[in-house]
Each structure stands twice: as C-alpha cells, then as structure tokens.
C-alpha positions as CSV (number, residue, x, y, z in Angstrom):
1,M,-4.5,28.8,-48.8
2,K,-5.1,25.5,-46.9
3,K,-3.9,25.5,-43.3
4,E,-1.3,22.7,-42.7
5,E,-2.3,20.3,-39.9
6,K,0.1,19.6,-37.1
7,T,1.6,16.0,-37.1
8,F,2.3,14.5,-33.7
9,I,4.5,11.6,-32.8
10,V,2.5,9.8,-30.1
11,R,3.3,6.4,-28.5
12,R,2.2,4.4,-25.6
13,I,4.8,3.7,-22.9
14,N,4.6,0.1,-21.7
15,N,7.5,-0.1,-19.3
16,G,5.5,-1.4,-16.3
17,Q,5.9,1.9,-14.4
18,K,3.4,4.6,-14.0
19,G,4.2,8.2,-14.7
20,I,6.2,8.7,-11.5
21,G,7.2,12.3,-11.1
22,T,4.7,13.8,-13.4
23,F,2.5,16.6,-12.1
24,R,-0.9,18.0,-13.2
25,V,-0.3,20.4,-16.0
26,G,-3.8,20.6,-17.4
27,Y,-7.1,19.0,-18.1
28,L,-8.7,17.3,-21.2
29,P,-11.9,19.1,-22.5
30,K,-14.8,18.9,-20.0
31,G,-17.1,16.1,-21.0
32,T,-14.3,13.8,-22.3
33,T,-15.4,10.3,-21.7
34,Y,-13.5,7.1,-20.9
35,Q,-14.7,5.8,-24.2
36,D,-13.2,8.8,-26.0
37,L,-9.8,8.1,-24.3
38,V,-9.9,4.4,-25.2
39,A,-10.7,5.4,-28.8
40,V,-7.6,7.7,-29.0
41,F,-5.1,6.1,-26.6
42,G,-6.2,2.5,-26.3
43,E,-7.0,0.8,-22.9
44,P,-5.4,2.4,-19.9
45,Q,-2.1,0.8,-18.8
46,F,-2.9,1.0,-15.1
47,S,-6.1,0.4,-13.2
48,K,-7.2,0.8,-9.6
49,D,-5.5,-2.5,-8.6
50,Y,-2.2,-0.8,-9.3
51,F,-2.8,2.3,-7.2
52,T,-2.8,1.7,-3.4
53,D,-4.0,5.2,-2.2
54,G,-7.4,5.1,-3.9
55,K,-7.0,8.5,-5.5
56,V,-6.6,7.2,-9.1
57,Q,-8.7,4.5,-10.8
58,V,-7.0,4.4,-14.3
59,E,-4.0,6.0,-16.0
60,W,-2.7,6.2,-19.5
61,L,1.1,6.7,-20.0
62,G,2.5,8.0,-23.2
63,S,4.9,10.2,-25.1
64,I,4.0,13.0,-27.5
65,D,6.8,14.6,-29.5
66,G,9.3,13.2,-27.0
67,H,7.4,14.5,-23.9
68,T,6.1,12.0,-21.3
69,F,2.5,12.5,-20.3
70,T,-0.1,10.8,-18.2
71,I,-3.9,11.0,-18.3
72,Y,-5.8,10.0,-15.2
73,D,-8.9,10.6,-13.1
74,Y,-8.2,12.0,-9.6
75,K,-10.4,11.5,-6.5
76,D,-13.5,11.1,-8.7
77,P,-16.3,9.2,-6.9
78,L,-17.7,7.9,-10.2
79,P,-16.6,4.6,-11.8
80,A,-13.8,5.3,-14.3
81,E,-16.2,4.5,-17.2
82,E,-18.4,7.4,-16.1
83,V,-15.7,10.0,-15.4
84,I,-15.8,13.2,-17.5
85,D,-13.0,15.2,-15.7
86,W,-9.5,14.0,-16.8
87,H,-6.2,15.3,-15.6
88,I,-3.1,15.6,-17.8
89,G,0.2,15.0,-16.0
90,A,3.7,15.7,-17.4
91,F,7.1,17.0,-16.5
92,V,6.6,20.3,-18.4
93,K,3.5,22.4,-18.6
94,E,3.6,22.8,-22.4
95,T,2.9,19.1,-22.8
96,A,-0.8,19.7,-21.9
97,A,-1.3,21.8,-25.0
98,L,0.2,19.1,-27.2
99,V,-1.9,16.4,-25.7
100,I,-5.1,18.4,-26.0
101,S,-4.4,19.4,-29.6
102,Y,-3.7,15.8,-30.5
103,F,-6.8,14.5,-28.7
104,N,-9.0,17.1,-30.3
105,S,-7.6,16.3,-33.8
106,C,-8.5,12.7,-33.2
107,I,-12.0,13.2,-31.7
108,K,-13.1,16.4,-33.5
109,Y,-14.5,17.2,-30.1
110,D,-17.9,19.0,-29.9
111,I,-18.1,20.9,-26.5
112,G,-21.6,22.0,-27.4
C-alpha cells in the first residue's frame, strides 16, 4: 500500500510587517543553506536594513495550513548567504513540525 503524502497550503505573507509576536519554536535541519531557503520560499521578505538591533539579517514570513511562521538567522556572525543554522518562529510550537515537514518534502534533504 502506497503511503499518502501530506499536502500543505503554504503562502508568503507580504504585508510589509515582519513576524511581530512570533517566538522560536524550532530549527530547520542543521546544514540548511540560504540557497535551500530561497529555492523553497523565494527571496526573504526582510533584510538587515529592516532590523535595527543587528540580531537578524534576513527573515521569511509565511503561513502554512493557516499558521503564521517566520524563518530567520539569529545573532549569526556569518553573512546570511553562509548561515546554516536557521530558526523557525511561530505563535504555536506545532507549527515548527509543519514547516520542517514541508521543507524536507521540497528539498529531499540529505543530512549525511
């Protein structure tokens, strides 16, 4: 019997506001690159010019199955294009599992 794959409803949120009020609920798989994120979610909506505290360089803002999420680097000394440690922010912890599952289904990630 063939296993049925999960279908996600994912969209970018382009409302001009970053994910205010989200908190870290998880991480993308270690080794995830900026290029991987662009391939799955498109270019980030926010860059370091948007953030005044210097803690975040880039951020994606989206919705998965109706749950708002953010993906961002946090206090990473490397340029965003070299970061391999990405945080997932949301309003509820379960959103992290949805984002990771969707990301892995798109990338077919090989952790090695």
